[in-house]
N, CA and C of each residue as an Amber inpcrd file, in Angstrom:
protein
   318
  84.3740000  48.6070000  96.1870000  83.8440000  47.1710000  96.3540000
  84.5950000  46.3810000  95.5580000  84.6950000  45.1850000  95.9420000
  85.1510000  43.9280000  95.0220000  83.9240000  43.2140000  94.4960000
  83.7850000  43.0360000  93.3880000  82.5490000  42.4820000  92.5220000
  82.8870000  41.3530000  91.7790000  82.3360000  40.1990000  91.8960000
  82.5790000  39.3980000  91.1500000  81.6090000  38.2110000  90.9140000
  81.9280000  37.1920000  90.1290000  80.9800000  36.0550000  89.9890000
  80.6770000  35.1590000  90.9870000  79.7030000  34.6010000  90.9830000
  79.1410000  33.8710000  92.2750000  80.1700000  33.0030000  93.0320000
  80.7510000  31.9230000  92.2160000  81.8340000  31.0760000  92.8680000
  82.9310000  31.7910000  93.5420000  83.4710000  32.9040000  93.1160000
  84.5740000  33.5950000  93.4120000  84.0610000  34.2620000  94.7480000
  83.0170000  35.1610000  94.7350000  82.6270000  35.8610000  95.9630000
  82.2050000  34.9370000  96.9240000  81.5420000  33.8250000  96.7490000
  81.0740000  32.7290000  97.7640000  82.3280000  32.1510000  98.5300000
  83.3770000  31.9300000  97.6350000  84.8840000  31.4380000  98.2100000
  85.4540000  32.6240000  99.1450000  85.4510000  33.6440000  98.7240000
  85.9110000  34.7570000  99.5510000  85.0280000  35.0700000 100.9530000
  83.6850000  35.0210000 100.7590000  82.8900000  35.4840000 102.0920000
  82.9700000  34.0250000 102.8760000  83.3510000  32.8670000 102.2580000
  83.2810000  31.6750000 103.0190000  84.4600000  31.8950000 104.1930000
  85.7250000  32.3560000 103.5550000  86.7710000  32.6750000 104.3900000
  86.5860000  33.6440000 105.4360000  85.6580000  34.5760000 105.0600000
  85.4930000  35.4920000 106.0180000  84.4330000  35.4080000 107.1130000
  83.6370000  34.4350000 106.6630000  82.4200000  33.9070000 107.5840000
  81.2500000  34.8530000 107.5400000  81.1560000  35.7740000 106.6700000
  79.9070000  36.7130000 106.4520000  79.8590000  37.1370000 105.1740000
  78.5990000  37.3420000 104.8190000  78.3390000  37.7540000 103.4600000
  77.9130000  39.4090000 103.3490000  77.3500000  39.8860000 104.4160000
  76.8950000  41.5000000 104.1110000  77.3360000  42.0850000 105.2720000
  76.5640000  42.2490000 106.4130000  76.8450000  42.6940000 107.6010000
  77.7420000  42.0530000 108.6290000  78.5030000  42.6460000 109.3570000
  79.4280000  42.1040000 110.2590000  79.7540000  42.8320000 111.5890000
  80.0150000  42.3350000 112.5650000  80.0050000  43.1840000 113.9790000
  81.4920000  43.8730000 113.6020000  81.6240000  45.1180000 113.8830000
  82.6740000  45.9160000 113.6340000  83.9060000  45.4930000 114.4390000
  83.7010000  44.9960000 115.6650000  84.6760000  44.3580000 116.6420000
  85.4820000  43.2240000 116.1080000  84.9980000  42.5610000 114.9990000
  85.5940000  41.5050000 114.6650000  86.6530000  41.8630000 113.5480000
  86.7750000  43.0500000 113.0440000  87.7070000  43.4230000 111.8390000
  89.0610000  43.0480000 112.2440000  89.5730000  43.2100000 113.5050000
  90.9540000  42.8830000 113.5930000  91.1580000  41.2770000 113.7190000
  90.2080000  40.4670000 113.7750000  90.3810000  39.1000000 113.7680000
  90.1130000  38.3700000 112.8260000  89.7030000  39.2530000 111.6130000
  89.2970000  38.5390000 110.2730000  90.5580000  38.4530000 109.4280000
  90.5680000  37.2790000 108.2670000  91.8660000  37.1690000 107.8470000
  92.1600000  38.0950000 106.7200000  93.2320000  38.1330000 106.2930000
  93.8150000  38.8900000 105.1130000  93.3240000  38.2900000 103.9490000
  92.9570000  38.8310000 103.0540000  92.5930000  37.8030000 101.7080000
  93.9020000  38.3110000 100.7790000  94.2740000  37.1280000 100.0390000
  95.4440000  37.1560000  99.1150000  94.9360000  36.9140000  97.8570000
  95.3620000  37.9150000  96.8260000  95.1930000  37.6760000  95.3810000
  96.3460000  37.3580000  94.7850000  96.6370000  36.3340000  93.9940000
  97.7700000  36.1140000  93.2740000  97.4970000  36.5320000  91.8160000
  98.2220000  37.6460000  91.1960000  98.1900000  38.0000000  90.1160000
  99.5970000  38.0360000  89.5100000  99.5740000  37.2580000  88.3490000
 100.7300000  37.0540000  87.6020000 101.7840000  36.6330000  88.3390000
 101.5080000  35.6990000  89.3700000 102.6770000  35.0460000  90.2990000
 103.0170000  35.9560000  91.5140000 102.5520000  37.1900000  91.5130000
 102.6320000  37.7960000  92.7560000 101.4680000  38.0630000  93.7360000
 101.8060000  37.8650000  94.9450000 100.7520000  37.9100000  95.8760000
 100.5100000  39.1670000  96.4020000  99.3410000  39.7440000  96.4500000
  98.9800000  41.0690000  96.8350000  97.8560000  40.6420000  97.9800000
  98.3380000  41.2900000  99.4560000  97.5570000  41.0120000 100.5880000
  96.6650000  42.0920000 100.8070000  95.4790000  41.6790000 101.2000000
  94.3110000  42.8660000 101.4800000  93.7310000  42.7740000 103.0420000
  94.2520000  43.5660000 103.9030000  93.7990000  43.3300000 105.1800000
  92.4050000  43.6040000 105.3980000  91.6800000  42.9370000 106.4100000
  90.4010000  43.0910000 106.7560000  90.0290000  44.4950000 107.0250000
  90.8470000  45.4790000 107.4010000  90.3610000  46.8410000 107.4900000
  90.1740000  47.4020000 106.2890000  90.6950000  46.9000000 105.0750000
  90.3960000  47.4460000 103.8830000  88.9870000  46.7840000 103.3230000
  88.8960000  45.6230000 103.3770000  87.5120000  44.8850000 102.6990000
  86.4030000  44.9110000 103.5560000  86.4420000  45.5960000 104.8480000
  85.3140000  45.6590000 105.7460000  85.0570000  47.2270000 105.6320000
  83.8880000  47.5450000 105.2390000  83.7080000  49.0980000 105.2620000
  83.0120000  49.3710000 106.6600000  83.7090000  50.3150000 107.3030000
  83.1220000  50.9140000 108.7270000  82.3630000  52.1930000 108.1410000
  81.0070000  51.9110000 108.2740000  80.1920000  53.1940000 108.0150000
  79.5820000  53.8810000 109.0590000  79.4510000  55.1230000 109.1010000
  78.6430000  55.8290000 110.1050000  77.9920000  56.7620000 109.5460000
  76.4390000  56.4760000 109.7570000  75.6120000  57.4300000 108.9220000
  74.5170000  57.6600000 109.8200000  74.0150000  59.0270000 109.9990000
  73.1560000  59.3760000 110.8820000  73.3950000  58.9720000 112.3270000
  74.5380000  58.9700000 112.7690000  74.9830000  58.7180000 114.1680000
  74.9890000  57.0710000 114.4600000  74.5820000  56.3740000 113.3130000
  74.6640000  54.8170000 113.5250000  75.8250000  54.4120000 112.9890000
  76.4040000  53.2990000 113.5280000  77.5710000  52.6910000 112.9780000
  77.3510000  51.3500000 112.5930000  78.0700000  50.7730000 111.5280000
  77.9410000  49.3890000 111.3150000  78.9870000  48.9300000 110.3000000
  79.0810000  47.7880000 110.1520000  80.1160000  47.2960000 109.2400000
  79.6730000  46.4990000 108.0470000  80.1450000  46.6440000 106.7380000
  79.6010000  45.8640000 105.6400000  80.6990000  45.2890000 105.0140000
  80.5890000  43.9680000 104.7070000  81.5800000  43.3420000 104.0110000
  81.7060000  44.0280000 102.3420000  82.8660000  44.3710000 102.0020000
  82.8630000  45.2930000 100.7060000  83.1810000  44.2480000  99.6780000
  82.4230000  43.1650000  99.4890000  82.5540000  42.1990000  98.4180000
  81.2570000  41.9530000  97.9280000  80.9430000  41.8460000  96.6720000
  79.5500000  41.6470000  96.1990000  79.6000000  40.7690000  94.9780000
  78.3710000  40.0270000  94.8800000  78.3080000  39.0780000  93.7880000
  77.4230000  39.7610000  92.8110000  77.9600000  39.5240000  91.5830000
  77.2780000  40.2230000  90.4440000  77.2990000  39.2430000  89.3110000
  76.4290000  39.4040000  88.2280000  76.4100000  38.6090000  87.1200000
  77.0920000  39.3190000  86.0750000  78.3260000  38.8000000  85.6680000
  79.1020000  39.2980000  84.8560000  79.0870000  38.8490000  83.3270000
  77.9490000  38.0440000  83.2120000  77.7650000  37.4320000  81.9150000
  78.6020000  36.7190000  81.0890000  79.1220000  37.4280000  79.9330000
  80.0490000  36.5560000  79.0990000  81.4330000  36.7170000  79.6710000
  81.7770000  37.5340000  80.7380000  83.1160000  37.2450000  81.4380000
  83.1890000  36.1140000  82.1540000  82.2570000  35.4610000  82.5970000
  82.0150000  34.2520000  83.3770000  82.8330000  34.4930000  84.6930000
  83.7420000  33.6510000  85.3490000  84.5260000  33.7040000  86.3920000
  85.2570000  34.9920000  86.2890000  85.0580000  35.8850000  87.0140000
  85.8260000  37.1300000  86.8270000  85.6360000  37.8030000  88.2440000
  86.5420000  38.8710000  88.4940000  86.6480000  39.5940000  89.7960000
  86.9820000  41.1470000  89.4480000  85.9810000  42.0020000  89.7640000
  86.3600000  43.4980000  89.5150000  86.9210000  43.7810000  90.8060000
  88.3000000  44.3490000  90.6270000  89.0950000  44.7430000  91.6950000
  88.8280000  46.5250000  91.8960000  87.6960000  46.4910000  92.5090000
  87.0960000  47.9850000  92.9510000  88.1770000  48.7400000  93.8520000
  87.4590000  49.6990000  94.5220000  88.1670000  50.7900000  95.2940000
  88.6750000  50.0080000  96.5570000  88.1130000  49.0080000  96.9420000
  88.4970000  48.1870000  98.0400000  89.8860000  47.8310000  97.9970000
  90.3480000  47.4700000  96.6410000  91.7020000  46.9180000  96.2350000
  92.5830000  48.0540000  96.0110000  92.0750000  48.9050000  95.0810000
  93.1280000  50.1670000  94.4130000  93.1830000  51.1660000  95.5360000
  92.5020000  51.3500000  96.5110000  92.9270000  52.3100000  97.3940000
  94.0600000  51.7910000  98.5750000  94.0320000  50.4460000  98.5520000
  95.2430000  49.9240000  99.1840000  96.4450000  49.5550000  98.2780000
  96.3220000  49.2860000  96.9930000  97.3660000  48.8880000  96.0170000
  97.0290000  49.9220000  95.0200000  98.1150000  50.7880000  94.8770000
  98.1010000  51.9010000  93.8180000  98.1430000  51.0420000  92.4570000
  97.3910000  51.4130000  91.5040000  97.2410000  50.8200000  90.3800000
  97.5320000  51.6370000  89.0730000  98.2740000  51.2440000  88.2260000
  98.9880000  51.9410000  87.2500000  98.2060000  51.2050000  85.8220000
  97.4400000  51.9590000  85.1380000  97.0050000  51.2690000  83.9260000
  97.8070000  51.9240000  82.7260000  98.6790000  51.0540000  82.2400000
  99.3630000  51.3990000  80.9630000  98.8690000  50.6730000  79.5760000
  97.8810000  51.5510000  79.1640000  97.2150000  50.9830000  78.0630000
  97.9330000  50.7120000  76.8020000  98.8100000  51.7150000  76.7050000
  99.6930000  51.8170000  75.3600000 100.3980000  50.4480000  75.2010000
 101.0090000  49.8390000  76.6520000 101.6710000  48.5180000  76.4440000
 100.7870000  47.4310000  77.1060000  99.5190000  47.6040000  77.0950000
  98.3970000  46.5330000  77.5950000  99.0350000  45.7980000  78.8300000
  99.2350000  46.7350000  79.8760000  99.6140000  46.2260000  81.0980000
  99.1140000  46.9780000  82.3240000  99.2700000  46.3220000  83.5650000
  98.6750000  46.9530000  84.7990000  99.7490000  46.7280000  85.6160000
 100.3260000  47.5700000  86.5710000 101.1660000  47.4560000  87.4010000
 100.5330000  47.7500000  89.0380000 101.0620000  47.5670000  90.0440000
 100.5400000  47.4510000  91.3430000 101.7510000  47.9690000  92.1610000
 101.4930000  48.9240000  93.2710000 102.3940000  49.1850000  94.2520000
 101.5520000  49.4890000  95.4280000 102.2260000  49.3230000  96.5700000
 101.4110000  49.7490000  97.8170000 101.1980000  51.1090000  97.8750000
 100.0380000  51.4770000  98.0020000  99.7190000  52.9350000  98.0920000
 100.0960000  53.5290000  99.3140000 100.6520000  54.7040000  99.3090000
 100.7950000  55.5300000 100.5830000  99.4520000  55.8180000 101.2510000
  99.6740000  55.4400000 102.6950000  98.4440000  55.6190000 103.4330000
  98.6510000  56.9950000 104.3710000  97.5820000  57.6260000 104.2260000
  97.5480000  58.9330000 105.2830000  97.0310000  58.5710000 106.4590000
């Protein structure tokens, strides 16, 4: 999931046109979401932020973006598995930096 403060999540879901459930047939027509991190744009296609779920023979699609109260962090966004499964993420704690590269898709 991508999880973030109210204003950020509402801006994202406004672009998508949905907050929770969505018709799976709409996935190819939904916009890519672009995140600009340190001047570099990272694009996330709808096929990554919409979760296509099949449970007990039922299929449905959910928006993988969730509003949460982050308290003291204020306006923030947690780039969860929706982002890091598409953009490989390298955490370099020793040098206090994070790097991204497009993940190899199987």
